[in-house]
C-alpha positions as CSV (number, residue, x, y, z in Angstrom):
1,M,33.8,-21.7,-45.2
2,T,36.6,-24.2,-44.5
3,Q,35.5,-27.6,-42.7
4,T,38.1,-29.7,-41.3
5,K,37.7,-33.8,-41.7
6,D,36.8,-34.5,-38.1
7,K,33.7,-31.8,-38.5
8,P,30.1,-33.9,-39.1
9,V,29.9,-33.8,-43.0
10,G,27.0,-31.0,-44.2
11,K,26.4,-29.4,-40.2
12,T,28.5,-26.3,-39.7
13,I,28.6,-24.7,-36.5
14,H,26.0,-21.7,-37.6
15,E,23.4,-24.4,-38.7
16,L,23.8,-26.2,-35.5
17,V,23.2,-22.9,-33.4
18,R,19.9,-22.4,-35.5
19,E,18.7,-25.7,-34.6
20,N,19.6,-25.2,-31.3
21,N,21.7,-28.2,-31.1
22,V,23.9,-27.7,-28.0
23,K,25.0,-31.5,-27.8
24,D,26.8,-31.7,-31.4
25,L,27.9,-28.1,-30.9
26,E,30.2,-29.0,-28.5
27,L,31.4,-31.9,-30.3
28,I,31.8,-29.5,-32.9
29,V,33.6,-26.7,-31.0
30,G,35.5,-29.5,-29.3
31,R,37.0,-30.6,-32.7
32,G,38.0,-27.2,-33.6
33,A,35.3,-25.1,-34.9
34,G,35.4,-21.7,-33.6
35,V,32.6,-19.8,-31.8
36,N,33.4,-16.4,-33.4
37,E,33.3,-18.3,-37.2
38,I,32.0,-16.0,-39.7
39,D,29.6,-17.6,-41.9
40,L,30.9,-16.8,-45.6
41,N,27.5,-18.2,-47.1
42,N,25.7,-15.4,-45.8
43,D,25.7,-12.1,-47.0
44,D,25.4,-10.5,-43.3
45,K,28.2,-12.3,-42.4
46,F,26.9,-13.5,-39.1
47,T,28.8,-15.2,-36.4
48,P,27.5,-18.1,-34.4
49,L,26.1,-15.6,-31.5
50,H,24.0,-13.6,-34.4
51,W,22.7,-17.1,-35.4
52,A,21.5,-17.4,-32.2
53,A,20.3,-14.2,-31.7
54,Y,18.4,-14.6,-35.3
55,A,17.1,-17.9,-34.5
56,G,15.9,-17.3,-30.9
57,S,18.1,-20.3,-30.2
58,L,18.3,-19.6,-26.5
59,E,20.4,-22.9,-25.0
60,A,22.5,-22.1,-27.7
61,M,23.4,-18.7,-26.9
62,H,24.0,-19.3,-23.0
63,W,26.6,-22.2,-24.5
64,L,28.0,-20.0,-27.0
65,L,28.4,-17.0,-24.0
66,W,29.8,-19.5,-21.6
67,Q,32.6,-20.3,-24.2
68,A,33.8,-16.5,-24.2
69,A,31.8,-15.7,-27.7
70,N,32.1,-12.3,-29.5
71,M,29.2,-10.9,-27.7
72,D,30.4,-6.9,-29.9
73,A,31.0,-9.0,-33.2
74,A,29.5,-6.5,-35.7
75,T,28.1,-7.7,-39.2
76,A,28.6,-5.1,-42.4
77,K,26.0,-2.9,-41.3
78,G,27.0,-3.0,-38.2
79,W,24.7,-4.9,-36.3
80,T,25.9,-7.1,-33.2
81,P,23.8,-10.2,-31.5
82,A,21.8,-7.6,-29.4
83,H,20.6,-5.7,-32.5
84,I,19.7,-8.6,-34.5
85,A,17.7,-10.4,-31.0
86,A,15.9,-6.4,-30.7
87,I,14.9,-6.9,-34.5
88,R,13.9,-10.4,-34.2
89,G,11.9,-9.6,-30.6
90,H,13.7,-12.3,-29.0
91,D,13.3,-11.0,-25.6
92,A,15.1,-14.1,-23.7
93,C,18.1,-13.6,-26.0
94,V,18.1,-10.0,-25.1
95,Q,18.1,-10.8,-21.4
96,A,20.7,-13.3,-21.7
97,L,22.9,-10.8,-23.7
98,I,21.9,-8.0,-20.9
99,N,22.7,-10.7,-17.8
100,N,26.2,-11.2,-19.8
101,N,26.9,-7.2,-19.5
102,V,26.3,-6.8,-22.8
103,N,26.8,-3.0,-24.2
104,I,23.4,-2.4,-25.6
105,N,23.8,0.8,-26.3
106,T,26.3,-0.3,-29.3
107,R,25.9,1.8,-32.3
108,D,25.5,0.1,-36.2
109,R,26.8,2.4,-39.2
110,R,23.6,4.4,-39.0
111,Q,24.3,5.4,-35.5
112,Q,21.2,3.6,-34.0
113,T,20.9,1.4,-31.0
114,C,19.3,-1.4,-30.4
115,L,16.3,0.4,-28.4
116,H,16.0,1.9,-32.3
117,M,15.5,-1.3,-33.6
118,A,12.7,-2.6,-31.2
119,C,11.1,0.3,-31.9
120,A,10.8,0.5,-35.4
121,H,9.6,-3.1,-35.2
122,G,7.5,-2.8,-32.7
123,N,8.7,-5.1,-30.1
124,S,7.5,-3.2,-27.0
125,F,8.6,-6.5,-24.5
126,V,11.9,-6.2,-25.8
127,A,11.7,-2.6,-25.7
128,H,10.7,-2.4,-22.1
129,T,14.0,-4.7,-21.4
130,L,16.3,-2.4,-22.8
131,L,15.4,0.2,-21.2
132,R,15.4,-1.6,-17.9
133,G,18.9,-2.4,-19.0
134,G,20.1,1.2,-19.0
135,A,19.6,2.0,-22.7
136,E,19.8,5.6,-23.6
137,I,16.6,6.7,-24.4
138,N,17.1,9.8,-26.0
139,H,19.9,8.9,-28.2
140,Q,19.9,10.3,-31.9
141,D,21.0,8.2,-35.1
142,V,22.1,9.7,-38.4
143,N,18.7,11.4,-38.9
144,G,18.6,13.0,-35.6
145,W,15.8,10.1,-34.6
146,T,15.8,9.0,-31.4
147,P,13.8,6.2,-30.9
148,A,10.6,8.1,-29.9
149,F,10.9,9.0,-33.7
150,T,11.5,6.1,-34.8
151,A,8.5,4.3,-33.2
152,A,6.1,7.6,-34.5
153,Y,7.3,7.0,-38.0
154,H,6.5,3.6,-37.9
155,G,3.2,3.7,-36.4
156,R,4.4,1.6,-33.2
157,L,1.7,3.3,-30.7
158,G,2.8,1.0,-27.9
159,C,6.3,1.2,-27.9
160,L,6.0,5.3,-28.4
161,Q,4.0,5.1,-24.9
162,M,6.5,2.8,-23.1
163,L,9.3,5.4,-24.5
164,V,6.9,8.6,-23.0
165,K,6.3,7.2,-19.8
166,W,10.3,6.5,-19.2
167,G,10.9,9.9,-20.2
168,A,11.1,10.0,-24.1
169,K,11.4,13.9,-25.7
170,L,8.8,14.8,-28.1
171,N,9.6,18.2,-29.0
172,D,13.2,17.8,-30.2
173,V,13.6,17.9,-34.2
174,D,15.6,15.4,-36.1
175,N,18.1,17.1,-38.8
176,E,15.0,18.3,-41.2
177,G,13.3,20.1,-38.5
178,N,10.5,17.5,-38.2
179,T,9.3,16.6,-35.0
180,A,7.7,13.2,-34.0
181,A,4.5,15.2,-35.1
182,H,5.6,15.5,-38.6
183,L,6.8,12.2,-38.9
184,A,3.2,10.7,-37.8
185,A,1.5,12.8,-39.5
186,L,3.9,12.0,-42.9
187,E,3.1,8.1,-42.9
188,G,-0.9,8.7,-41.9
189,H,-0.4,7.1,-38.2
190,L,-3.5,8.6,-36.4
191,P,-3.4,6.9,-33.2
192,C,0.9,8.1,-32.7
193,L,-0.3,11.6,-33.8
194,K,-3.3,11.5,-31.4
195,F,-0.8,10.3,-28.4
196,I,1.5,13.1,-29.4
197,I,-0.7,15.6,-29.2
198,A,-2.4,14.6,-25.8
199,V,1.2,14.3,-24.6
200,T,2.1,17.6,-25.1
201,R,-0.8,19.2,-24.3
202,D,0.5,22.4,-26.6
203,I,-1.8,22.0,-29.3
204,P,-1.1,25.6,-31.2
205,A,2.5,24.8,-30.8
206,V,2.5,20.9,-32.7
207,L,0.0,22.6,-35.2
208,G,1.9,25.1,-36.4
209,A,5.4,23.8,-36.2
210,R,7.6,23.8,-39.2
211,N,10.1,21.7,-40.5
212,D,13.0,23.0,-42.5
213,Q,11.0,23.0,-46.1
214,G,8.2,25.2,-43.8
215,D,6.0,22.0,-43.6
216,T,3.4,21.4,-41.1
217,P,2.0,18.0,-39.7
218,K,-1.1,19.0,-41.8
219,S,0.5,20.2,-44.9
220,L,2.3,17.0,-44.5
221,A,-0.5,15.0,-44.1
222,E,-2.0,16.6,-47.6
223,Q,1.0,16.1,-49.7
224,F,0.7,12.5,-48.8
225,Y,-3.0,12.0,-48.9
226,K,-3.4,10.9,-45.3
227,E,-7.2,11.7,-45.0
228,D,-7.8,10.6,-41.5
229,C,-4.4,12.9,-40.2
230,C,-6.3,15.8,-42.3
231,K,-9.8,15.7,-40.7
232,Y,-8.1,14.9,-37.0
233,L,-5.9,17.8,-37.5
234,D,-8.5,20.2,-39.0
235,A,-11.3,19.2,-35.6
236,L,-8.2,20.4,-33.8
237,E,-7.8,24.0,-35.8
238,W,-11.4,24.3,-35.2
239,E,-11.0,24.0,-31.6
240,Q,-8.7,26.4,-31.7
241,D,-10.8,28.7,-33.4
242,H,-13.8,28.1,-31.4
243,P,-12.6,27.8,-27.6
244,E,-16.1,29.0,-26.7
245,Q,-17.8,26.0,-28.1
246,A,-15.3,23.6,-27.7
247,E,-13.9,23.1,-24.1
248,N,-15.3,26.2,-22.8
249,L,-18.8,25.4,-22.2
250,A,-18.1,21.7,-20.7
251,F,-15.5,22.1,-18.4
252,P,-15.3,25.7,-17.2
253,A,-13.5,25.1,-13.9
254,H,-10.4,23.7,-16.3
255,V,-10.4,26.9,-18.2
256,A,-10.5,28.8,-14.9
257,A,-7.3,26.7,-13.6
258,Y,-5.7,27.3,-17.0
259,N,-6.1,31.0,-16.7
260,G,-5.4,31.6,-13.3
261,D,-8.7,32.2,-12.0
262,L,-9.1,31.0,-8.7
263,E,-12.3,32.9,-7.5
264,H,-14.2,31.3,-10.2
265,V,-12.8,27.8,-9.6
266,K,-13.2,28.3,-6.0
267,L,-17.1,29.5,-6.6
268,L,-17.4,25.9,-8.9
269,V,-15.8,24.1,-6.6
270,E,-18.0,25.4,-3.1
271,Q,-21.4,25.6,-4.8
272,G,-21.0,21.7,-5.9
273,V,-21.1,22.5,-9.8
274,I,-17.8,20.1,-9.6
275,N,-15.4,18.7,-7.4
276,V,-11.7,19.6,-7.2
277,N,-10.7,16.1,-8.9
278,E,-13.1,16.5,-11.9
279,R,-11.8,15.5,-14.8
280,D,-11.8,16.8,-18.6
281,E,-12.3,14.7,-21.9
282,H,-8.4,13.8,-21.5
283,G,-8.4,12.4,-17.9
284,S,-6.5,16.1,-16.7
285,T,-8.2,17.4,-13.4
286,L,-8.2,21.0,-12.1
287,A,-4.4,20.4,-10.7
288,H,-3.1,19.5,-14.4
289,K,-4.0,22.5,-15.6
290,A,-2.7,24.4,-13.1
291,A,0.6,23.1,-13.0
292,G,1.0,23.2,-16.5
293,Q,0.4,26.7,-16.6
294,G,2.8,27.5,-13.0
295,H,-0.7,28.8,-11.2
296,L,0.6,27.9,-7.7
297,D,-2.1,30.0,-5.7
298,I,-4.9,27.5,-7.1
299,L,-2.6,24.3,-6.4
300,Y,-1.8,25.5,-2.6
301,W,-6.3,26.3,-2.4
302,L,-6.7,22.6,-4.4
303,L,-4.2,21.1,-1.9
304,E,-5.7,22.4,1.4
305,N,-9.5,21.1,0.3
306,G,-8.1,17.8,-0.5
307,A,-7.1,17.4,-4.1
308,N,-5.8,14.0,-5.7
309,M,-2.4,14.6,-7.1
310,D,-1.8,11.2,-7.8
311,L,-4.6,11.0,-10.4
312,Q,-3.5,10.3,-14.0
313,S,-4.2,11.5,-17.6
314,E,-5.0,9.6,-20.5
315,S,-1.3,10.1,-21.2
316,G,-0.4,9.0,-17.7
317,E,0.8,12.1,-16.5
318,T,0.1,13.2,-12.7
319,P,0.3,17.0,-11.9
320,K,3.8,16.7,-11.2
321,D,4.7,15.2,-14.3
322,V,2.9,17.9,-16.3
323,A,4.7,20.8,-13.9
324,R,8.2,19.2,-14.6
325,R,7.2,18.8,-18.2
326,Y,6.7,22.6,-18.9
327,G,9.6,23.6,-16.4
328,Q,7.5,24.5,-13.9
329,L,10.0,24.3,-10.8
330,A,7.7,26.2,-8.5
331,C,4.8,23.6,-8.9
332,L,7.3,21.2,-9.4
333,K,8.8,21.4,-5.8
334,L,5.4,22.3,-4.1
335,L,4.2,18.9,-5.2
336,G,7.4,17.0,-4.4
337,G,9.7,16.9,-7.0
338,G,13.1,16.4,-6.2
339,A,15.9,18.1,-8.4
340,E,18.3,16.0,-10.0
341,K,22.0,15.6,-9.3
342,S,24.1,17.2,-11.3
343,D,27.6,16.5,-9.4
344,G,27.3,12.7,-10.2
345,T,30.0,12.7,-12.6
346,Q,32.2,14.5,-10.6
347,Q,31.5,12.4,-7.7
348,S,32.2,9.1,-9.7
349,G,35.2,10.5,-10.7
350,Q,36.6,11.5,-7.2
351,N,35.5,8.0,-6.2
352,E,38.1,6.7,-9.0
353,V,41.0,8.8,-7.8
354,K,40.4,7.7,-4.3
355,R,39.9,4.4,-5.3
356,Q,43.7,4.6,-7.6
357,S,45.2,6.3,-4.3
358,E,44.3,3.6,-2.1
359,Q,45.7,1.2,-4.4
360,K,48.8,2.7,-4.9
361,R,49.3,2.9,-1.2
362,L,48.6,-1.3,-1.0
363,T,51.7,-3.8,0.3
364,P,52.6,-6.8,-1.6
365,K,50.2,-9.1,0.8
366,E,47.5,-6.4,0.8
367,E,47.5,-6.5,-3.4
368,E,47.2,-10.2,-3.3
369,R,44.6,-10.4,-1.1
370,R,42.6,-7.8,-3.6
371,R,43.5,-9.9,-6.5
372,A,42.0,-13.0,-4.9
373,K,39.0,-10.9,-3.7
374,T,38.7,-9.4,-7.4
375,K,39.1,-13.6,-9.0
376,L,36.1,-14.2,-6.4
377,D,34.2,-11.6,-7.7
378,D,34.3,-12.8,-11.2
379,L,33.5,-16.0,-9.9
380,Q,30.5,-15.0,-7.9
381,K,29.3,-12.6,-11.2
382,Q,29.8,-15.9,-12.8
383,I,27.8,-18.2,-10.6
384,D,24.9,-15.2,-10.8
385,I,24.9,-15.2,-14.7
386,A,24.9,-19.2,-14.5
387,K,21.7,-19.3,-12.1
388,K,20.1,-16.8,-14.4
389,N,20.2,-18.6,-17.3
390,F,19.4,-21.9,-15.7
391,R,16.0,-20.3,-14.2
392,Q,15.3,-19.1,-17.8
393,F,14.7,-22.3,-19.0
394,G,12.6,-23.1,-15.9
395,G,15.3,-25.0,-13.5
396,H,14.7,-24.4,-10.0
397,L,17.8,-24.1,-7.5
398,D,18.4,-25.7,-4.2
399,E,17.7,-22.2,-3.0
400,D,14.1,-21.5,-5.1
401,E,13.4,-25.0,-3.4
402,Q,14.3,-24.1,0.6
403,R,12.7,-20.6,-0.3
404,E,9.6,-22.2,-2.0
405,A,9.2,-24.6,1.0
406,H,9.8,-21.5,3.4
407,Q,6.4,-19.7,1.5
408,R,4.6,-23.5,2.5
409,E,5.1,-23.4,5.7
410,M,4.5,-19.9,6.5
411,Q,1.4,-19.9,4.5
412,K,0.5,-22.9,6.7
413,K,1.3,-21.0,10.0
414,F,-1.1,-18.7,8.2
415,D,-3.6,-20.8,7.3
416,D,-3.9,-22.5,10.8
417,Y,-3.6,-18.8,12.6
418,E,-6.7,-18.0,10.5
419,T,-8.5,-21.4,11.5
420,Q,-7.7,-20.5,15.0
421,L,-9.3,-17.0,14.6
422,E,-12.6,-18.5,13.0
423,F,-12.5,-20.7,16.2
424,E,-12.2,-18.0,18.7
425,R,-14.5,-15.8,16.6
426,L,-17.5,-18.9,17.1
427,K,-16.5,-19.2,20.8
428,R,-17.1,-15.3,20.9
429,E,-20.0,-15.2,19.2
430,K,-21.8,-18.2,21.3
431,L,-20.5,-16.1,24.9
432,E,-22.5,-13.6,23.4
433,A,-25.5,-15.3,22.6
434,E,-25.8,-16.9,26.2
435,L,-24.6,-13.4,27.5
436,D,-27.6,-12.1,25.8
437,E,-29.7,-15.0,27.4
438,C,-28.7,-13.9,31.0
439,R,-29.5,-10.5,30.4
440,H,-32.8,-11.3,29.3
441,E,-33.2,-13.5,32.1
442,I,-32.4,-10.8,34.6
443,A,-34.6,-8.1,32.9
444,R,-37.7,-11.1,33.4
445,L,-36.5,-11.9,36.9
446,I,-36.8,-8.1,37.7
447,N,-39.9,-7.7,36.2
448,T,-41.1,-10.4,38.1
449,I,-39.9,-9.0,41.5
450,R,-41.6,-5.4,40.3
451,S,-44.9,-6.9,39.6
452,Y,-44.5,-9.2,43.2
453,E,-43.7,-5.9,45.0
454,E,-46.8,-4.0,43.5
455,R,-49.1,-6.6,44.8
456,M,-47.6,-6.3,48.8
457,I,-48.0,-2.8,48.3
458,H,-51.7,-3.1,47.1
459,V,-52.4,-5.7,49.4
460,Q,-51.1,-3.6,52.5
461,Q,-53.1,-0.3,51.0
462,R,-56.5,-2.2,51.1
463,P,-58.2,-1.6,54.2
464,P,-58.7,-4.8,56.6
465,S,-61.6,-5.7,58.8
466,R,-61.2,-4.6,62.3
467,T,-61.6,-8.0,64.0
468,R,-59.4,-9.6,61.6
469,T,-56.8,-6.6,62.1
470,Q,-56.8,-6.8,65.5
471,K,-56.3,-10.8,65.9
472,T,-54.0,-11.1,62.8
473,K,-52.0,-7.7,63.1
474,K,-49.1,-9.0,65.1
475,P,-48.7,-12.4,62.9
476,S,-49.3,-10.9,59.5
477,S,-46.3,-8.5,59.9
478,A,-44.5,-11.2,60.8
479,S,-45.0,-13.6,58.0
480,S,-44.2,-10.7,55.8
481,N,-41.6,-10.2,57.3
482,K,-40.5,-13.5,57.0
483,Q,-41.4,-13.6,53.5
484,Q,-39.6,-10.4,52.4
485,R,-36.1,-12.0,54.1
486,R,-37.0,-15.1,52.0
487,V,-37.4,-13.2,48.6
488,E,-34.0,-10.8,49.9
489,K,-32.7,-14.3,50.0
490,Q,-33.0,-15.7,46.7
491,T,-33.4,-12.8,44.6
492,G,-30.2,-10.4,46.3
493,L,-32.7,-7.1,46.0
494,V,-33.3,-5.6,49.2
495,F,-36.8,-4.2,50.2
496,I,-37.6,-1.1,51.6
497,R,-40.6,-1.1,54.3
498,R,-42.8,1.8,53.1
499,N,-45.4,3.0,55.3
500,S,-49.1,2.2,54.6
501,V,-51.8,4.7,54.1
502,N,-53.3,3.4,57.6
503,S,-50.0,3.4,59.8
């Protein structure tokens, strides 16, 4: 690489990018170095942006992107900076490129995308970022491999599980007729092979699938001496040949749901042998079995009896997912699955034609306004990108601080309300305690009054002596009435005069 006399001796732009030295990078670019200059000392002919993706120099990458560095520059192998970041597992660099609207579906010389690279090297975080950014999940390379096939071949179970969760297809074949199970068995990746079989749930189809050479997954495992895979596949074949000793005895209701035997399912559930959400060894419920085989009557009955249709199997599938995978459209509709819109492309084309026709009718002043609005939108996008870059470095903007202050204020109000609520709760408990004491006092007073009444009745019913009765008849009656009125005044209760036995 030719250097000018103003450049620092011994330091190229590529070395400064690898060191993430943005200060000197600004100086060397200001003195004539190109942000897209190719590194002739590197066999792959990296640009500075390639080196930033390779070394994970996030700050240098942000600076190069602001200087309009070419994000689509490719090496001899067709690798863009996004490919390099995916290979190296630098998730932050991939996010920075996506924020700057890079094409993450760019293909290299072998027609592999960034998602292929991330899955081949087991970088599941990068794969997740790419999927969220709109990466094509079922794109095939020159061998006919999708990213899921690449993950299965290299034994990247985490990436494989993520791809399946995002809708990757495992029942396709590559250019030689191999399925994902063939590739996993070929390389002896037993966890990936188990996961593929658990997800597909069609064990005979997986075990009996043959490639263009007539090989099954088991025969490939035997050819390359993958003993663990051979033992596992032998066990699966034995279960298929002896179903009465495998799954039937342990989960009879699941077998009945799979075969569409509604009466047997009703019998087992209503007698309390199992419940409607019973799971088998793979985490599947009765609804999973019925949905996969299209037994609508069983699904109706399970729904009426409160079966949970949101339960997931070990592979993360709900009954609706199973119905979608097996193409059971009636079951999918019953479980709430909506059909995908097929006219998206046509609608977008109509919108484009409409937009172009509107542009043709614009006056010169409206055209100027439109150009100004476009410029404003571009600047707003750049501001948004700059904010994302700043946050990636751990910075806090004024709006972030305002939002945090608002959250703190709301939390303080919430705490105050909690304190006030606790105070009111204690106050209520105290009032309830006082009310209980008043009730006890009222009950005590009522008992006292009743005992007093009983004593008075007993005194009135006792036969008095004649002489004393004749002398004290009037005064005792007046005294009794006076005392009765005093008690009524004190207690608020009304006494009813009862006739004595001698009256």
